[in-house]
C-alpha positions as CSV (number, residue, x, y, z in Angstrom):
1,M,118.9,73.5,86.8
2,K,121.2,75.2,84.3
3,V,120.6,78.8,83.3
4,L,122.4,80.7,80.6
5,H,122.3,84.5,81.0
6,I,122.7,86.7,77.9
7,I,124.3,90.2,78.6
8,P,126.8,92.3,76.7
9,D,129.3,92.7,79.5
10,V,129.9,92.2,83.3
11,N,129.8,94.9,86.0
12,A,130.1,97.8,83.5
13,G,126.8,99.6,83.7
14,G,123.6,99.4,85.7
15,A,122.1,96.6,83.7
16,S,125.2,94.5,83.6
17,K,125.8,95.0,87.3
18,G,122.2,93.9,88.0
19,A,122.6,90.9,85.8
20,Y,125.8,89.8,87.4
21,R,124.3,90.2,90.9
22,I,121.3,88.1,89.9
23,H,123.7,85.4,88.5
24,K,125.6,85.4,91.9
25,A,122.4,85.3,93.9
26,V,120.9,82.2,92.1
27,Q,124.3,80.5,92.2
28,K,124.2,80.7,96.0
29,L,121.0,78.8,95.9
30,G,122.4,76.0,93.8
31,V,121.6,77.0,90.3
32,D,124.2,76.1,87.7
33,S,124.3,79.7,86.3
34,H,126.5,80.8,83.4
35,L,126.9,84.1,81.5
36,L,127.4,84.5,77.8
37,V,128.9,88.0,77.2
38,L,130.5,90.1,74.4
39,K,133.1,91.6,76.8
40,K,134.6,89.7,79.7
41,N,135.9,92.4,82.1
42,F,137.5,90.0,84.5
43,E,138.4,86.3,84.7
44,E,135.8,84.2,86.4
45,A,134.5,80.7,85.9
46,K,131.2,80.3,84.1
47,I,131.5,83.5,82.2
48,E,132.1,82.9,78.4
49,N,133.2,85.6,76.0
50,V,131.8,85.1,72.6
51,N,134.4,87.4,71.1
52,A,137.4,85.5,72.5
53,G,140.4,84.9,70.3
54,L,141.3,86.1,66.8
55,L,138.0,84.9,65.2
56,G,136.0,86.7,67.9
57,W,138.0,89.9,67.3
58,L,137.4,89.7,63.6
59,G,133.7,89.0,64.1
60,R,133.4,92.1,66.4
61,K,135.1,94.3,63.7
62,L,132.8,92.9,61.0
63,Y,129.7,93.4,63.1
64,K,130.6,97.0,63.7
65,E,130.9,97.6,59.9
66,I,127.7,95.8,59.2
67,N,125.8,97.6,61.9
68,R,127.2,101.0,60.7
69,G,125.8,100.3,57.3
70,L,122.4,99.1,58.6
71,N,122.0,102.2,60.7
72,K,122.7,104.7,57.9
73,P,119.0,105.0,56.9
74,F,118.1,105.9,60.5
75,A,120.0,109.1,60.2
76,Q,116.9,110.7,58.8
77,F,115.1,110.1,62.1
78,K,115.3,113.1,64.5
79,T,114.1,113.2,68.1
80,E,114.4,115.3,71.3
81,N,114.4,112.1,73.4
82,Q,118.0,111.9,74.6
83,A,117.7,108.3,75.6
84,L,119.6,105.6,73.7
85,H,117.8,104.2,70.7
86,S,118.4,100.6,69.5
87,Y,116.7,99.2,66.4
88,G,117.2,95.5,67.2
89,L,119.1,94.7,64.1
90,A,122.2,93.1,65.8
91,R,123.1,89.6,64.7
92,R,126.1,88.4,66.6
93,G,125.8,84.8,65.4
94,I,124.9,83.4,68.9
95,L,121.4,82.2,68.3
96,Q,122.5,78.7,67.2
97,K,124.9,78.5,70.2
98,I,122.0,79.4,72.5
99,N,119.6,76.9,71.1
100,Q,122.2,74.1,71.0
101,S,123.5,74.7,74.5
102,D,122.6,72.4,77.4
103,A,120.9,75.2,79.3
104,D,117.5,74.5,80.7
105,I,116.6,78.2,80.7
106,V,117.8,81.1,78.7
107,H,117.8,84.3,80.8
108,L,117.8,87.4,78.7
109,H,118.9,90.8,80.1
110,W,120.0,93.9,78.1
111,V,120.2,92.2,74.7
112,S,119.4,94.8,72.1
113,N,123.0,94.7,70.7
114,M,123.4,90.9,71.1
115,L,120.3,89.4,69.4
116,S,118.0,90.9,66.7
117,I,114.3,91.3,67.5
118,E,113.6,88.4,65.1
119,E,116.3,86.2,66.7
120,I,114.7,86.7,70.2
121,G,111.5,85.2,68.8
122,K,113.5,82.1,67.5
123,I,114.9,81.0,70.8
124,T,113.7,77.5,71.3
125,K,114.3,77.1,75.1
126,P,112.2,78.4,78.0
127,I,112.9,82.2,78.3
128,A,113.2,84.3,81.5
129,W,113.8,88.0,80.7
130,T,114.8,90.7,83.1
131,F,113.8,94.1,81.9
132,H,116.5,96.6,82.9
133,D,114.9,99.5,81.0
134,M,111.9,100.2,78.8
135,W,113.4,99.0,75.5
136,P,111.5,95.6,75.3
137,L,108.1,97.4,75.5
138,C,108.9,100.5,73.5
139,G,109.9,101.0,69.9
140,A,113.7,101.7,69.6
141,E,113.8,103.9,72.7
142,H,115.3,102.7,76.0
143,Y,113.3,105.2,78.0
144,V,110.4,107.5,77.3
145,M,109.3,110.2,79.6
146,D,105.6,110.0,78.5
147,D,103.9,107.8,81.1
148,S,100.4,109.0,80.3
149,P,97.4,106.7,79.5
150,N,98.0,107.6,75.8
151,A,101.7,106.8,75.8
152,R,102.7,104.8,72.7
153,F,104.1,101.9,74.8
154,R,100.6,101.6,76.3
155,V,98.3,102.0,73.3
156,G,100.7,100.9,70.5
157,Y,102.9,102.7,68.0
158,L,100.2,103.8,65.6
159,V,100.4,105.7,62.3
160,N,98.7,108.7,63.8
161,N,100.4,109.0,67.2
162,Q,104.1,109.8,66.5
163,P,105.0,112.5,69.0
164,A,105.6,116.1,68.0
165,Y,109.2,116.0,69.2
166,E,110.1,113.4,66.5
167,T,110.6,114.2,62.8
168,G,111.4,112.0,59.8
169,P,110.5,108.4,59.3
170,D,108.8,106.7,62.2
171,F,111.5,104.2,63.0
172,N,110.2,103.7,66.5
173,R,106.9,102.4,65.0
174,F,108.8,100.3,62.6
175,T,110.8,98.7,65.4
176,W,107.8,98.2,67.6
177,E,105.9,96.5,64.8
178,R,108.8,94.1,64.2
179,K,108.6,93.2,67.9
180,L,104.9,92.6,67.7
181,A,105.3,90.2,64.7
182,A,108.4,88.4,65.9
183,W,107.3,87.8,69.5
184,S,103.6,87.0,69.0
185,N,104.1,83.2,69.5
186,T,106.9,83.4,72.1
187,T,106.2,82.9,75.9
188,F,108.3,85.2,78.1
189,H,108.6,84.8,81.9
190,I,109.4,88.4,82.8
191,A,111.0,90.0,85.8
192,T,111.3,93.7,86.1
193,C,113.7,95.5,88.5
194,S,110.9,97.6,90.0
195,Q,107.2,97.6,90.4
196,W,106.9,100.8,88.2
197,L,108.5,98.9,85.3
198,A,106.3,95.9,85.9
199,D,103.2,98.1,85.7
200,C,104.5,99.6,82.4
201,A,105.2,96.1,81.0
202,S,101.7,94.9,82.0
203,A,100.2,97.8,80.1
204,S,102.1,97.1,77.0
205,P,100.3,95.4,74.1
206,L,103.5,93.3,73.6
207,F,103.4,91.8,77.1
208,Q,100.0,92.4,78.6
209,H,99.1,88.7,78.6
210,G,102.5,87.6,79.8
211,S,103.8,86.5,83.2
212,I,105.3,89.6,84.8
213,R,106.7,90.0,88.3
214,A,108.8,92.7,90.0
215,I,112.1,91.5,91.6
216,N,114.4,94.2,92.9
217,Y,118.1,93.9,92.2
218,P,120.0,92.0,94.8
219,L,123.0,93.4,96.7
220,D,126.0,91.9,98.5
221,V,125.0,93.5,101.8
222,E,127.5,91.5,103.9
223,T,131.0,92.1,102.3
224,T,130.5,94.9,99.8
225,F,127.7,97.3,100.8
226,F,127.7,97.7,104.6
227,P,128.2,100.6,107.0
228,S,131.8,101.7,107.6
229,P,133.1,104.2,110.2
230,K,132.3,107.6,108.8
231,I,135.4,109.6,109.8
232,Q,137.7,106.8,108.6
233,A,135.9,106.7,105.2
234,R,136.1,110.5,104.8
235,S,139.8,110.4,105.5
236,E,140.3,107.8,102.7
237,F,138.6,110.1,100.1
238,G,140.1,113.4,101.4
239,L,136.6,114.7,102.5
240,P,136.2,117.2,105.3
241,P,135.4,115.5,108.7
242,D,133.4,118.5,110.0
243,K,130.9,119.1,107.2
244,K,127.6,117.6,106.2
245,I,128.2,115.8,102.9
246,I,125.8,115.5,100.0
247,L,126.9,112.6,97.7
248,A,125.7,112.0,94.2
249,G,127.0,110.2,91.2
250,A,126.5,107.7,88.4
251,I,128.8,105.3,86.5
252,D,129.3,107.8,83.7
253,S,128.6,111.1,85.4
254,V,125.4,112.5,87.0
255,N,125.5,115.3,84.5
256,S,123.1,113.9,81.9
257,H,119.5,114.7,81.2
258,Y,118.2,111.5,82.6
259,K,120.5,111.4,85.6
260,G,119.3,114.9,86.6
261,G,122.6,116.6,87.4
262,D,121.1,120.0,86.4
263,L,118.3,119.5,88.9
264,L,120.7,118.7,91.7
265,K,122.8,121.8,90.8
266,Q,119.6,124.0,91.1
267,A,118.7,122.3,94.4
268,V,122.2,123.2,95.7
269,I,121.6,126.8,94.8
270,H,118.4,126.7,96.9
271,I,120.3,125.3,99.9
272,A,123.1,127.8,99.5
273,N,120.5,130.6,99.5
274,T,119.5,129.7,103.0
275,G,122.9,130.7,104.3
276,R,124.1,127.1,105.2
277,T,127.9,127.0,105.4
278,D,128.1,123.5,107.0
279,I,127.3,121.6,103.8
280,V,129.5,120.4,100.9
281,V,128.9,118.2,97.8
282,A,130.8,115.2,96.8
283,L,130.4,113.7,93.2
284,F,131.6,110.4,91.9
285,G,131.6,109.0,88.3
286,E,133.2,112.2,86.9
287,K,136.5,112.5,85.2
288,A,139.2,113.2,87.8
289,E,140.2,116.5,86.1
290,T,136.7,117.9,85.9
291,Q,136.2,121.1,88.0
292,F,132.9,122.2,89.5
293,T,133.7,125.8,90.4
294,D,130.3,127.1,89.2
295,W,128.3,125.3,91.9
296,A,126.8,127.2,94.8
297,L,128.5,125.0,97.4
298,P,132.0,123.6,97.5
299,V,132.2,120.4,95.4
300,F,134.7,117.5,96.0
301,N,135.2,115.4,92.8
302,V,136.2,111.9,94.0
303,G,136.5,110.6,90.4
304,R,135.4,107.3,88.9
305,I,135.2,104.3,91.3
306,F,135.3,100.8,89.8
307,D,135.9,98.9,93.1
308,E,132.5,98.3,94.6
309,K,133.9,97.8,98.1
310,L,135.5,101.3,97.8
311,L,132.2,102.6,96.6
312,G,130.6,101.2,99.7
313,K,133.0,103.2,101.9
314,L,132.2,106.3,99.9
315,Y,128.5,105.9,100.7
316,S,129.4,105.5,104.3
317,A,131.3,108.8,104.2
318,A,128.2,110.7,103.2
319,D,125.4,112.0,105.3
320,V,122.9,111.8,102.4
321,V,123.0,110.3,98.9
322,V,120.9,112.2,96.3
323,M,119.8,110.4,93.1
324,P,118.1,113.2,91.1
325,S,117.3,111.1,88.1
326,R,114.3,112.1,86.0
327,Q,113.6,108.4,85.4
328,E,115.2,105.2,86.6
329,A,114.1,101.6,86.0
330,F,115.3,101.0,89.6
331,G,118.2,103.1,90.9
332,Q,121.0,101.0,92.4
333,V,122.8,104.1,93.7
334,A,120.0,104.6,96.2
335,S,119.8,100.9,97.2
336,E,123.6,100.6,97.6
337,A,123.6,103.8,99.8
338,Q,120.9,102.5,102.1
339,A,122.7,99.1,102.5
340,C,125.6,101.2,103.8
341,G,123.3,102.9,106.3
342,T,123.1,106.2,104.4
343,P,119.6,107.7,103.7
344,A,118.7,108.6,100.1
345,V,116.8,111.5,98.5
346,V,115.1,110.7,95.2
347,F,112.1,112.0,93.2
348,N,108.8,110.3,93.8
349,K,108.6,108.7,90.4
350,S,109.5,105.4,88.6
351,G,111.8,102.8,90.1
352,P,113.2,104.6,93.1
353,I,109.8,104.5,94.8
354,D,110.6,100.8,95.6
355,I,113.8,101.8,97.4
356,V,113.1,104.8,99.7
357,A,110.5,104.9,102.4
358,H,109.5,108.5,102.8
359,K,110.9,110.2,105.9
360,Q,111.9,106.8,107.2
361,T,114.9,105.9,105.1
362,G,115.1,109.2,103.1
363,Y,112.9,111.5,101.3
364,L,110.7,111.3,98.2
365,A,110.7,114.7,96.5
366,T,108.0,116.1,94.2
367,P,109.0,115.4,90.6
368,F,110.9,117.5,89.4
369,D,110.7,120.3,92.0
370,T,114.2,121.4,92.8
371,Q,112.9,123.4,95.8
372,D,111.4,120.3,97.3
373,L,114.5,118.3,96.4
374,A,116.5,120.9,98.4
375,Q,114.0,120.7,101.3
376,G,114.3,116.9,101.3
377,I,118.1,117.0,101.4
378,T,118.2,119.5,104.3
379,W,115.5,117.5,106.1
380,V,117.6,114.4,106.0
381,L,120.8,116.3,107.0
382,D,119.0,117.7,110.1
383,Q,117.6,114.5,111.4
384,E,120.8,113.4,113.1
385,N,120.9,116.6,115.1
386,L,117.3,116.0,116.1
387,G,118.1,112.5,117.5
388,N,116.2,110.8,114.6
389,S,118.9,108.8,112.9
390,L,117.8,107.3,109.5
391,S,120.9,105.1,109.3
392,L,119.6,102.0,111.0
393,P,116.2,101.9,109.2
394,S,118.0,102.4,105.9
395,R,120.3,99.5,106.5
396,Q,117.4,97.3,107.8
397,R,115.3,98.1,104.7
398,A,118.2,97.0,102.4
399,L,118.6,93.8,104.3
400,T,114.9,93.1,104.0
401,L,114.4,93.9,100.3
402,F,117.7,93.6,98.6
403,S,119.6,90.7,100.1
404,P,120.7,88.0,97.6
405,Q,118.6,85.4,99.4
406,V,115.4,87.4,98.9
407,A,116.0,88.0,95.2
408,G,117.4,84.6,94.5
409,E,114.3,82.8,95.9
410,K,112.1,85.0,93.7
411,Y,114.2,84.1,90.6
412,L,114.0,80.4,91.5
413,A,110.2,80.8,91.4
414,L,110.5,82.5,88.0
415,Y,112.7,79.7,86.6
416,R,110.3,77.0,87.9
417,A,107.4,78.8,86.2
418,A,109.4,79.0,82.9
419,L,110.2,75.3,83.1
420,S,106.6,74.4,83.7
421,G,105.4,76.5,80.8
């Protein structure tokens, strides 16, 4: 069985990390798995860069200019939704390459800047599609906070239900209607990275009659994300050996609206107000020169970490990992932390619900209650002193749910379903 994965880059963001981990998981089970990417971040067999060489470079420059021109009309559209918006106009010239390849299955990932909406509907091979965010079932938005029964992704993008926080032309409806038209005769075999996202996809008029299953992202739980000696790990990062350490971070900073850095900062104020002096904060994913002197507790900025094995050691250095995101399709920071034996605190909403078992491997806080978030953090920090270590259950949950074998077998079933139609 030969599978061709379509993803912009490798191991750069959450979606590309997830796609690469899926690729490696199915490879271990004998699948002839290949990646077609726009940017090859490192040399490895079976990863093809469509922008390679001078012609690829010229094509990339040309695409940028064409895309800039196509997107000019969308400047009239205004929204308070801070999530990325993609209008599915990209044409990278790879459709023919995909259809003429010897792959048995095309596995789509985060493709909104690789294939246009119309091109996705013209793929002639069996299609598996992993949803890494909400873009496939929304208009142009990659995330929407409205999860109510009347949310547009549930009832359709209608003429009369444009939200009040949007002004100007309804380009989200325009994008959604193009999806409806282009994909009406296409069969997708869909995997989502969490049960929450699977439920959202099942409710969507675009996919409610499709094959949808939740498959959590796999992790290398043996050689990358595993428990390391805590004191040794702290020494490597210059972290204090005698304090309780709250760790938080994201690839490009936790201080964005969706990643919830402001909520964590407020929770830290609540903790500081209790008079605790034994707790400090460590942040990763921030620029090395960034200072956090306005936080209520001391903050250690460990900078950006691109080596995953080093990231695993950082998780081991912490007593608790906090992922204060307002919304996550899954939340690999929490699953990676648990694989390293470090409990996680998250909000009881969206993808992270799959990861954390409340008061067993961490704490599910009331969304988006910073007082309860603070309570969850201190509850976890105090368990070790009470003889109730959460480390072993956290590690065991990761082995049970996120090992490559578990995810790989589920993707093999997905591929077989796609081949059988």
